[in-house]
SEMAR-7526 format. One line per 3 residues: number of its first residue (from 0); their letters; for each residue x, z, y of N, C-alpha, C. Coordinates in nm, 4 decimals, decimal comma. Example, Ala and Ser with C-alpha at 12.3 -4.5 7.8 and 13.67 -1.06 7.14 Angstrom:
REM SEMAR-7526
0	as	1,3190:0,7800:-0,5690:1,2300:0,7800:-0,4500:1,3200:0,7800:-0,3300; 1,2850:0,7080:-0,2250:1,3670:0,7140:-0,1060:1,2900:0,7870:0,0030
REM end
This chain:
REM SEMAR-7526
0	xxx	0,0828:0,0000:-0,1202:0,0000:0,0000:0,0000:0,0868:0,0000:0,1258; 0,1929:0,0842:0,1260:0,2802:0,0890:0,2430:0,3464:-0,0447:0,2656; 0,3930:-0,1073:0,1574:0,4584:-0,2378:0,1712:0,3628:-0,3395:0,2312
3	xxx	0,2362:-0,3332:0,1917:0,1364:-0,4254:0,2454:0,1173:-0,4044:0,3948; 0,1119:-0,2776:0,4364:0,0934:-0,2492:0,5793:0,2144:-0,2925:0,6594; 0,3343:-0,2709:0,6049:0,4549:-0,3151:0,6733:0,4555:-0,4666:0,6866
6	xxx	0,4140:-0,5344:0,5801:0,4101:-0,6793:0,5852:0,3123:-0,7272:0,6906; 0,1992:-0,6596:0,7001:0,0998:-0,6992:0,7995:0,1548:-0,6832:0,9397; 0,2258:-0,5726:0,9637:0,2856:-0,5544:1,0958:0,3944:-0,6571:1,1201
9	xxx	0,4833:-0,6752:1,0231:0,5972:-0,7636:1,0429:0,5606:-0,9085:1,0528; 0,4495:-0,9501:0,9900:0,4113:-1,0903:0,9904:0,2991:-1,1208:1,0876; 0,2595:-1,0221:1,1658:0,1521:-1,0454:1,2627:0,1871:-1,1601:1,3559
12	xxx	0,3162:-1,1763:1,3845:0,3612:-1,2841:1,4720:0,4518:-1,3804:1,3986; 0,4346:-1,3922:1,2663:0,5292:-1,4683:1,1863:0,5413:-1,6133:1,2316; 0,4372:-1,6690:1,2881:0,4436:-1,8080:1,3326:0,5292:-1,8270:1,4543
15	xxx	0,5760:-1,7167:1,5161:0,6532:-1,7276:1,6394:0,7976:-1,6853:1,6220; 0,8390:-1,6506:1,5004:0,9737:-1,6004:1,4806:1,0774:-1,7043:1,5191; 1,1872:-1,6548:1,5831:1,2968:-1,7428:1,6218:1,4273:-1,6685:1,6033
18	xxx	1,5409:-1,7383:1,6235:1,6699:-1,6772:1,5951:1,7109:-1,5767:1,7003; 1,7855:-1,4753:1,6567:1,8342:-1,3722:1,7478:1,9599:-1,3115:1,6904; 2,0558:-1,2755:1,7748:2,1724:-1,2002:1,7332:2,1389:-1,0530:1,7489
21	xxx	2,1401:-0,9776:1,6402:2,1074:-0,8369:1,6499:2,2175:-0,7545:1,5884; 2,2378:-0,6369:1,6446:2,3374:-0,5444:1,5946:2,2694:-0,4136:1,5617; 2,2655:-0,3729:1,4339:2,2046:-0,2456:1,3993:2,2943:-0,1320:1,4432
24	xxx	2,2396:-0,0105:1,4432:2,3213:0,1056:1,4739:2,4360:0,1107:1,3758; 2,5503:0,1628:1,4207:2,6672:0,1673:1,3349:2,6391:0,2502:1,2109; 2,7124:0,2220:1,1046:2,6860:0,2882:0,9775:2,7069:0,4372:0,9855
27	xxx	2,7842:0,4829:1,0817:2,8087:0,6247:1,0937:2,7068:0,6960:1,1793; 2,6160:0,6205:1,2409:2,5184:0,6809:1,3301:2,3909:0,7130:1,2548; 2,3158:0,8103:1,3090:2,1926:0,8519:1,2422:2,0782:0,7581:1,2746
30	xxx	2,0840:0,6894:1,3897:1,9732:0,6072:1,4334:1,9724:0,4710:1,3673; 1,8593:0,4018:1,3788:1,8474:0,2673:1,3237:1,8019:0,1695:1,4295; 1,8059:0,2067:1,5558:1,7586:0,1206:1,6628:1,8491:-0,0005:1,6774
33	xxx	1,7941:-0,1072:1,7344:1,8673:-0,2321:1,7510:1,8782:-0,2679:1,8978; 1,9848:-0,3387:1,9296:2,0027:-0,3921:2,0633:2,0517:-0,5346:2,0500; 1,9917:-0,6276:2,1229:2,0377:-0,7661:2,1201:2,1611:-0,7795:2,2066
36	xxx	2,2481:-0,8735:2,1694:2,3723:-0,8902:2,2437:2,3914:-1,0354:2,2841; 2,4735:-1,0569:2,3856:2,5067:-1,1920:2,4284:2,6249:-1,2424:2,3470; 2,6552:-1,3727:2,3568:2,7671:-1,4274:2,2822:2,8976:-1,3605:2,3231
39	xxx	2,9173:-1,3403:2,4515:3,0418:-1,2782:2,4970:3,0536:-1,1360:2,4461; 2,9412:-1,0664:2,4404:2,9452:-0,9292:2,3902:2,9806:-0,9287:2,2427; 2,9294:-1,0263:2,1675:2,9604:-1,0334:2,0253:3,1100:-1,0566:2,0055
42	xxx	3,1675:-1,1455:2,0885:3,3087:-1,1784:2,0736:3,3987:-1,0592:2,1049; 3,3581:-0,9774:2,2002:3,4399:-0,8636:2,2387:3,4057:-0,7383:2,1605; 3,2975:-0,7438:2,0837:3,2577:-0,6271:2,0062:3,1818:-0,5249:2,0866
45	xxx	3,1416:-0,5611:2,2071:3,0696:-0,4687:2,2935:2,9203:-0,4912:2,2796; 2,8471:-0,3873:2,2438:2,7032:-0,3982:2,2270:2,6352:-0,3721:2,3598; 2,5435:-0,4607:2,3976:2,4660:-0,4428:2,5195:2,3200:-0,4663:2,4885
48	xxx	2,2348:-0,3823:2,5427:2,0929:-0,3939:2,5133:2,0308:-0,5120:2,5872; 1,9750:-0,6051:2,5078:1,8955:-0,7149:2,5599:1,9536:-0,7845:2,6817; 2,0536:-0,8648:2,6591:2,1156:-0,9514:2,7587:2,2084:-0,8745:2,8496
51	xxx	2,2537:-0,9413:2,9556:2,3504:-0,8811:3,0456:2,2816:-0,7784:3,1343; 2,3346:-0,6564:3,1373:2,2745:-0,5461:3,2107:2,1315:-0,5286:3,1623; 2,0417:-0,4859:3,2502:1,9020:-0,4693:3,2096:1,8390:-0,6050:3,1831
54	xxx	1,7411:-0,6074:3,0932:1,6747:-0,7324:3,0612:1,6220:-0,7980:3,1881; 1,6689:-0,9170:3,2253:1,6212:-0,9821:3,3471:1,4761:-1,0239:3,3314; 1,3960:-0,9950:3,4303:1,2560:-1,0345:3,4244:1,2427:-1,1845:3,4040
57	xxx	1,3304:-1,2615:3,4701:1,3171:-1,4052:3,4583:1,3485:-1,4530:3,3170; 1,4428:-1,3878:3,2505:1,4758:-1,4258:3,1133:1,3623:-1,3898:3,0189; 1,3050:-1,2724:3,0376:1,1923:-1,2303:2,9547:1,0743:-1,3239:2,9773
60	xxx	1,0482:-1,3554:3,1037:0,9362:-1,4438:3,1358:0,9569:-1,5815:3,0732; 1,0791:-1,6314:3,0794:1,1079:-1,7616:3,0211:1,0867:-1,7586:2,8700; 1,1295:-1,6492:2,8092:1,1149:-1,6357:2,6652:0,9679:-1,6302:2,6253
63	xxx	0,8889:-1,5566:2,7015:0,7466:-1,5469:2,6720:0,6762:-1,6802:2,6947; 0,7196:-1,7527:2,7970:0,6575:-1,8810:2,8280:0,6765:-1,9806:2,7141; 0,7833:-1,9651:2,6372:0,8087:-2,0574:2,5280:0,7115:-2,0368:2,4126
66	xxx	0,6397:-1,9229:2,4139:0,5397:-1,8951:2,3118:0,4054:-1,8759:2,3816; 0,3336:-1,9831:2,4122:0,2082:-1,9710:2,4877:0,1103:-1,8725:2,4262; 0,1153:-1,8532:2,2944:0,0168:-1,7654:2,2317:0,0420:-1,6193:2,2626
69	xxx	0,1587:-1,5839:2,3180:0,1789:-1,4466:2,3597:0,1865:-1,4340:2,5113; 0,1583:-1,5422:2,5796:0,1569:-1,5382:2,7249:0,0116:-1,5419:2,7725; -0,0218:-1,4656:2,8789:-0,1614:-1,4627:2,9227:-0,2175:-1,6023:2,9465
72	xxx	-0,3251:-1,6331:2,8801:-0,3907:-1,7628:2,8964:-0,5248:-1,7573:2,8247; -0,6117:-1,8473:2,8582:-0,7406:-1,8515:2,7903:-0,7226:-1,9243:2,6575; -0,7504:-1,8535:2,5498:-0,7378:-1,9102:2,4166:-0,8651:-1,8844:2,3383
75	xxx	-0,8763:-1,9493:2,2251:-0,9913:-1,9240:2,1400:-0,9846:-1,7813:2,0858; -1,0982:-1,7212:2,0568:-1,1009:-1,5841:2,0048:-1,0192:-1,5723:1,8768; -0,9560:-1,4565:1,8591:-0,8719:-1,4323:1,7432:-0,9068:-1,2950:1,6867
78	xxx	-0,9140:-1,2811:1,5541:-0,9405:-1,1495:1,4964:-0,8408:-1,0465:1,5486; -0,8891:-0,9275:1,5771:-0,8055:-0,8272:1,6427:-0,7605:-0,7183:1,5467; -0,6364:-0,6752:1,5648:-0,5826:-0,5599:1,4939:-0,5372:-0,4592:1,5989
81	xxx	-0,5881:-0,3375:1,5932:-0,5572:-0,2365:1,6944:-0,4372:-0,1526:1,6525; -0,3379:-0,1458:1,7404:-0,2173:-0,0669:1,7176:-0,2284:0,0636:1,7960; -0,2339:0,1781:1,7300:-0,2346:0,3059:1,8021:-0,1005:0,3280:1,8729
84	xxx	-0,1049:0,3838:1,9932:0,0148:0,4084:2,0723:0,0284:0,5574:2,1005; 0,1454:0,6114:2,0682:0,1791:0,7489:2,1050:0,2968:0,7418:2,2011; 0,2752:0,7931:2,3212:0,3747:0,7784:2,4282:0,4374:0,9144:2,4594
87	xxx	0,5698:0,9212:2,4502:0,6434:1,0428:2,4837:0,7227:1,0203:2,6110; 0,6932:1,0977:2,7122:0,7634:1,0907:2,8404:0,8730:1,1962:2,8405; 0,9980:1,1528:2,8474:1,1123:1,2443:2,8529:1,1578:1,2562:2,9974
90	xxx	1,1624:1,3790:3,0497:1,2030:1,3984:3,1887:1,2954:1,5196:3,2001; 1,3688:1,5239:3,3102:1,4648:1,6318:3,3355:1,3903:1,7622:3,3627; 1,4172:1,8635:3,2833:1,3454:1,9904:3,2976:1,3743:2,0599:3,4307
93	xxx	1,4894:2,0297:3,4910:1,5250:2,0907:3,6188:1,4893:2,0030:3,7377; 1,4511:1,8795:3,7098:1,4138:1,7848:3,8153:1,3073:1,6921:3,7591; 1,1826:1,7366:3,7543:1,0753:1,6616:3,6878:1,0588:1,5175:3,7346
96	xxx	1,0961:1,4876:3,8588:1,0825:1,3508:3,9070:1,1802:1,2563:3,8376; 1,2808:1,3121:3,7723:1,3808:1,2346:3,7007:1,3275:1,2023:3,5604; 1,2554:1,0921:3,5495:1,1999:1,0508:3,4207:1,0496:1,0631:3,4117
99	xxx	0,9911:1,1425:3,4990:0,8467:1,1609:3,4928:0,7738:1,0378:3,5458; 0,6631:1,0031:3,4824:0,5830:0,8890:3,5253:0,4355:0,9291:3,5258; 0,3568:0,8725:3,6151:0,2142:0,9073:3,6205:0,1364:0,8437:3,5063
102	xxx	0,0238:0,9033:3,4725:-0,0622:0,8473:3,3684:-0,1032:0,7042:3,4010; -0,1229:0,6772:3,5293:-0,1665:0,5442:3,5713:-0,0671:0,4368:3,5286; 0,0633:0,4679:3,5373:0,1647:0,3698:3,4996:0,1587:0,3397:3,3498
105	xxx	0,1355:0,4431:3,2703:0,1235:0,4235:3,1254:0,0009:0,3399:3,0942; -0,1096:0,3721:3,1585:-0,2333:0,2967:3,1352:-0,2166:0,1494:3,1720; -0,1492:0,1229:3,2841:-0,1274:-0,0153:3,3270:-0,0367:-0,0891:3,2290
108	xxx	0,0618:-0,0169:3,1733:0,1504:-0,0807:3,0774:0,0744:-0,1197:2,9501; -0,0143:-0,0327:2,9046:-0,0955:-0,0644:2,7875:-0,1868:-0,1840:2,8167; -0,2456:-0,1866:2,9347:-0,3315:-0,2986:2,9728:-0,2527:-0,4292:2,9741
111	xxx	-0,1301:-0,4225:3,0257:-0,0470:-0,5421:3,0307:-0,0128:-0,5898:2,8897; 0,0190:-0,4972:2,8013:0,0480:-0,5340:2,6617:-0,0720:-0,6023:2,5985; -0,1907:-0,5515:2,6254:-0,3111:-0,6135:2,5706:-0,3330:-0,7533:2,6265
114	xxx	-0,2961:-0,7738:2,7517:-0,3085:-0,9059:2,8124:-0,2155:-1,0064:2,7453; -0,0927:-0,9638:2,7158:0,0050:-1,0546:2,6571:-0,0201:-1,0816:2,5096; -0,0676:-0,9828:2,4362:-0,0764:-0,9961:2,2914:-0,2169:-1,0267:2,2383
117	xxx	-0,3162:-1,0248:2,3241:-0,4528:-1,0380:2,2750:-0,4795:-1,1716:2,2082; -0,4109:-1,2776:2,2516:-0,4393:-1,4100:2,1981:-0,3811:-1,4336:2,0596; -0,3021:-1,3389:2,0106:-0,2564:-1,3464:1,8721:-0,3193:-1,2344:1,7901
120	xxx	-0,4193:-1,1678:1,8491:-0,4969:-1,0724:1,7720:-0,4464:-0,9303:1,7707; -0,3551:-0,8956:1,8620:-0,3055:-0,7583:1,8685:-0,3629:-0,6871:1,9898; -0,4076:-0,5645:1,9666:-0,4587:-0,4808:2,0741:-0,3942:-0,3434:2,0616
123	xxx	-0,3565:-0,2850:2,1755:-0,2908:-0,1551:2,1770:-0,3839:-0,0509:2,2382; -0,3925:0,0643:2,1727:-0,4807:0,1707:2,2197:-0,4017:0,3009:2,2306; -0,3965:0,3551:2,3510:-0,3243:0,4798:2,3734:-0,3992:0,5958:2,3094
126	xxx	-0,3314:0,6665:2,2211:-0,3917:0,7781:2,1507:-0,3534:0,9126:2,2114; -0,2272:0,9217:2,2568:-0,1809:1,0507:2,3100:-0,0595:1,0309:2,3990; -0,0539:1,1105:2,5048:0,0655:1,1200:2,5893:0,1305:1,2556:2,5624
129	xxx	0,2601:1,2551:2,5509:0,3341:1,3779:2,5261:0,4459:1,3884:2,6283; 0,4424:1,4904:2,7116:0,5440:1,5062:2,8154:0,6426:1,6148:2,7726; 0,7714:1,5768:2,7683:0,8738:1,6643:2,7128:0,9825:1,6910:2,8157
132	xxx	0,9987:1,8171:2,8542:1,1067:1,8574:2,9440:1,2378:1,8579:2,8655; 1,3359:1,7844:2,9157:1,4621:1,7642:2,8437:1,5786:1,8044:2,9340; 1,6838:1,8593:2,8751:1,7986:1,8952:2,9581:1,8668:1,7692:3,0098
135	xxx	1,9292:1,7815:3,1259:1,9843:1,6671:3,1982:2,0861:1,5891:3,1142; 2,1749:1,6598:3,0468:2,2804:1,5932:2,9699:2,2229:1,5087:2,8571; 2,1257:1,5638:2,7854:2,0634:1,4896:2,6759:1,9885:1,3678:2,7281
138	xxx	1,9129:1,3863:2,8363:1,8337:1,2780:2,8925:1,9211:1,1620:2,9375; 2,0253:1,1921:3,0143:2,1074:1,0860:3,0718:2,2113:1,0315:2,9746; 2,2300:1,0994:2,8623:2,3233:1,0499:2,7619:2,2560:0,9809:2,6457
141	xxx	2,1245:0,9614:2,6554:2,0479:0,9013:2,5466:2,0903:0,7562:2,5249; 2,1211:0,7223:2,4003:2,1571:0,5855:2,3640:2,0885:0,5477:2,2342; 2,0970:0,4186:2,1989:2,0237:0,3705:2,0826:2,0764:0,4288:1,9517
144	xxx	2,2009:0,4782:1,9522:2,2560:0,5322:1,8280:2,2512:0,6849:1,8212; 2,2004:0,7520:1,9260:2,1953:0,8984:1,9220:2,0564:0,9544:1,9514; 1,9542:0,8682:1,9440:1,8199:0,9148:1,9780:1,7456:0,9760:1,8590
147	xxx	1,8119:0,9828:1,7432:1,7498:1,0325:1,6218:1,6846:1,1696:1,6317; 1,7547:1,2709:1,6825:1,6950:1,4049:1,6890:1,5664:1,4099:1,7706; 1,5628:1,3425:1,8849:1,4419:1,3427:1,9667:1,3279:1,2699:1,8959
150	xxx	1,3596:1,1560:1,8355:1,2558:1,0816:1,7653:1,2000:1,1604:1,6472; 1,2881:1,2243:1,5722:1,2408:1,3021:1,4571:1,1474:1,4139:1,5002; 1,1726:1,4679:1,6185:1,0922:1,5800:1,6658:0,9555:1,5365:1,7176
153	xxx	0,9477:1,4198:1,7783:0,8248:1,3816:1,8481:0,7530:1,2605:1,7897; 0,8079:1,1987:1,6878:0,7432:1,0807:1,6282:0,6088:1,1184:1,5664; 0,5085:1,0315:1,5858:0,3752:1,0523:1,5296:0,3242:0,9230:1,4679
156	xxx	0,2324:0,9365:1,3725:0,1678:0,8203:1,3145:0,2433:0,7612:1,1974; 0,2075:0,6352:1,1635:0,2672:0,5675:1,0491:0,3301:0,4355:1,0928; 0,3504:0,3455:0,9944:0,4210:0,2205:1,0243:0,3420:0,1261:1,1130
159	xxx	0,2127:0,1485:1,1265:0,1313:0,0636:1,2133:0,1051:0,1293:1,3482; 0,1741:0,2376:1,3736:0,1636:0,3092:1,5007:0,2908:0,2884:1,5805; 0,2785:0,2468:1,7055:0,3979:0,2320:1,7868:0,4198:0,3582:1,8694
162	xxx	0,5382:0,4158:1,8534:0,5812:0,5278:1,9354:0,6663:0,4732:2,0489; 0,6267:0,5025:2,1710:0,7018:0,4576:2,2883:0,7593:0,5803:2,3578; 0,8892:0,5761:2,3839:0,9580:0,6837:2,4526:1,0110:0,6293:2,5845
165	xxx	0,9713:0,6901:2,6948:1,0245:0,6492:2,8249:1,1198:0,7574:2,8737; 1,2306:0,7143:2,9321:1,3338:0,8099:2,9734:1,4175:0,7502:3,0852; 1,5044:0,8321:3,1411:1,5965:0,7863:3,2444:1,7373:0,8156:3,1979
168	xxx	1,7923:0,7230:3,1204:1,9264:0,7409:3,0662:2,0259:0,6547:3,1411; 2,1465:0,7059:3,1560:2,2520:0,6269:3,2188:2,2985:0,5141:3,1269; 2,2584:0,5199:3,0000:2,3033:0,4224:2,9005:2,1900:0,3288:2,8583
171	xxx	2,0930:0,3070:2,9447:1,9737:0,2330:2,9058:1,9479:0,1135:2,9965; 2,0247:0,0045:2,9832:1,9983:-0,1122:3,0671:1,8579:-0,1681:3,0473; 1,8168:-0,1906:2,9233:1,6861:-0,2509:2,9005:1,6070:-0,1878:2,7884
174	xxx	1,6527:-0,0738:2,7399:1,5836:-0,0083:2,6303:1,6258:-0,0638:2,4954; 1,5625:-0,0130:2,3897:1,5928:-0,0589:2,2546:1,4722:-0,0398:2,1648; 1,4836:-0,0775:2,0384:1,3666:-0,0888:1,9519:1,4090:-0,0775:1,8058
177	xxx	1,3106:-0,0669:1,7164:1,3337:-0,0798:1,5729:1,2446:-0,1929:1,5210; 1,2913:-0,2592:1,4159:1,2139:-0,3643:1,3513:1,1222:-0,3055:1,2441; 1,0193:-0,3813:1,2025:0,9292:-0,3323:1,0969:1,0029:-0,2961:0,9684
180	xxx	1,1055:-0,3742:0,9336:1,1758:-0,3518:0,8071:1,2677:-0,2306:0,8113; 1,2841:-0,1678:0,9284:1,3605:-0,0435:0,9356:1,2789:0,0768:0,8894; 1,1469:0,0604:0,8901:1,0589:0,1756:0,8725:1,0725:0,2411:0,7359
183	xxx	1,0849:0,1646:0,6319:1,0816:0,2187:0,4968:1,1903:0,3240:0,4748; 1,3103:0,2980:0,5260:1,4208:0,3918:0,5059:1,4274:0,4995:0,6134; 1,3770:0,4700:0,7324:1,3872:0,5655:0,8439:1,2562:0,5693:0,9212
186	xxx	1,1493:0,6199:0,8619:1,0181:0,6166:0,9282:1,0123:0,6959:1,0581; 1,0879:0,8055:1,0672:1,0801:0,8876:1,1876:1,1638:0,8321:1,3022; 1,2347:0,7201:1,2780:1,3126:0,6574:1,3847:1,2392:0,5397:1,4470
189	xxx	1,1218:0,5091:1,3956:1,0474:0,3911:1,4373:1,0022:0,4017:1,5824; 1,0056:0,2898:1,6537:0,9511:0,2905:1,7890:1,0323:0,2125:1,8907; 0,9938:0,2308:2,0165:1,0521:0,1604:2,1307:1,0932:0,2628:2,2354
192	xxx	1,2112:0,2439:2,2938:1,2595:0,3316:2,4016:1,2751:0,2474:2,5276; 1,2178:0,2959:2,6389:1,2125:0,2187:2,7627:1,2691:0,2957:2,8815; 1,3266:0,2228:2,9790:1,3596:0,2869:3,1065:1,2298:0,3246:3,1780
195	xxx	1,2201:0,4473:3,2233:1,0944:0,4934:3,2824:1,0567:0,4169:3,4086; 1,1560:0,3635:3,4779:1,1280:0,2958:3,6046:1,0945:0,1482:3,5875; 1,0835:0,1017:3,4607:1,0525:-0,0393:3,4366:0,9030:-0,0633:3,4165
198	xxx	0,8242:0,0437:3,4171:0,6797:0,0289:3,4006:0,6183:-0,0316:3,5266; 0,4955:-0,0819:3,5180:0,4311:-0,1379:3,6372:0,4291:-0,0383:3,7527; 0,4827:-0,0820:3,8682:0,4888:0,0053:3,9842:0,6023:0,1038:3,9811
201	xxx	0,6985:0,0855:3,8892:0,8119:0,1771:3,8773:0,9045:0,1729:3,9963; 1,0017:0,2624:3,9961:1,0905:0,2773:4,1119:1,2022:0,1739:4,1173; 1,2248:0,0998:4,0105:1,3245:-0,0063:4,0137:1,2590:-0,1309:4,0735
204	xxx	1,2987:-0,1710:4,1941:1,2298:-0,2826:4,2610:1,2480:-0,4166:4,1917; 1,3482:-0,4280:4,1051:1,3753:-0,5564:4,0400:1,3165:-0,5649:3,8992; 1,2771:-0,4535:3,8412:1,2296:-0,4536:3,7030:1,1134:-0,3565:3,6879
207	xxx	1,0108:-0,3739:3,7675:0,8991:-0,2789:3,7641:0,7649:-0,3477:3,7430; 0,7675:-0,4557:3,6647:0,6435:-0,5275:3,6366:0,5914:-0,5016:3,4954; 0,6629:-0,4202:3,4186:0,6184:-0,3887:3,2838:0,6610:-0,4889:3,1782
210	xxx	0,7416:-0,5884:3,2146:0,7792:-0,6924:3,1189:0,8854:-0,6454:3,0197; 0,9638:-0,5450:3,0590:1,0629:-0,4911:2,9654:0,9939:-0,4344:2,8429; 0,8853:-0,3623:2,8623:0,8103:-0,3063:2,7495:0,7531:-0,4173:2,6618
213	xxx	0,7011:-0,5229:2,7235:0,6461:-0,6349:2,6472:0,7545:-0,6937:2,5576; 0,8724:-0,7102:2,6144:0,9857:-0,7657:2,5410:1,0203:-0,6800:2,4196; 1,0305:-0,5495:2,4381:1,0719:-0,4614:2,3289:0,9612:-0,4435:2,2248
216	xxx	0,8366:-0,4400:2,2671:0,7260:-0,4303:2,1717:0,7220:-0,5544:2,0838; 0,7549:-0,6681:2,1428:0,7593:-0,7928:2,0660:0,8578:-0,7820:1,9500; 0,9725:-0,7182:1,9758:1,0683:-0,6942:1,8677:1,0090:-0,5984:1,7643
219	xxx	0,9409:-0,4965:1,8115:0,8849:-0,3957:1,7210:0,7877:-0,4567:1,6209; 0,7126:-0,5586:1,6636:0,6191:-0,6215:1,5706:0,6864:-0,7280:1,4844; 0,8147:-0,7559:1,5097:0,8882:-0,8458:1,4220:0,9381:-0,9746:1,4828
222	xxx	0,9262:-0,9901:1,6143:0,9749:-1,1114:1,6799:1,1205:-1,0971:1,7223; 1,1943:-1,2054:1,7111:1,3310:-1,2115:1,7611:1,3319:-1,2792:1,8989; 1,4473:-1,2702:1,9666:1,4654:-1,3420:2,0930:1,4884:-1,4900:2,0680
225	xxx	1,4491:-1,5724:2,1625:1,4852:-1,7145:2,1566:1,5972:-1,7453:2,2548; 1,6147:-1,6654:2,3577:1,7119:-1,7015:2,4615:1,8513:-1,6484:2,4337; 1,8705:-1,5596:2,3371:2,0005:-1,4970:2,3160:2,1122:-1,5986:2,2967
228	xxx	2,0890:-1,6968:2,2097:2,1947:-1,7885:2,1761:2,2339:-1,8823:2,2887; 2,1542:-1,8852:2,3955:2,1842:-1,9777:2,5051:2,2450:-1,9085:2,6244; 2,2621:-1,7743:2,6182:2,3192:-1,7041:2,7334:2,4699:-1,7193:2,7362
REM end
């Protein structure tokens, strides 16, 4: 039964799969999150999350445009599958504004995800918000290979539930994600980690349209990047 559910999640977008260079967490790390890298990063051995610096909105937009069925447009009705969403907000316990986001921003991000994915039959429904006061060092040192303890503590749901963690880390250009096939061996590591200021209306003036989350959720359901090999 679990294998069937994983297959359903992983193949929900199977008609849109394309090539991507991905680097799993190192074998010595506890996490299983992935970060896409550029060709130059691969050659130098330096891992960078989703392109150069933070995921450029224009690159994400271009990538989405190449798949009209995941870009907002009027399409014929499609059977819907609802993905429960559990959102954990990680913020500095001594400075709540550092990482904290309003409920409105989360709601808008979910609405945006539904706009992008509805034409392929995916719908996201927020089930719970969890706000977690975190010490400054842990928050700002969070990376894709050391997020295991936090995820194990706050992860909820099963393989068809997306856990989204928003944070303000110094090591988080564009966030990171896990693939459907990671779930079987590391179920409590499943999910997406996002820069808190990349949500709609966020404090980053260049990346506050919510497209970073769309990009990473796309990986979570099993899609690869199309633009990686051309950067």
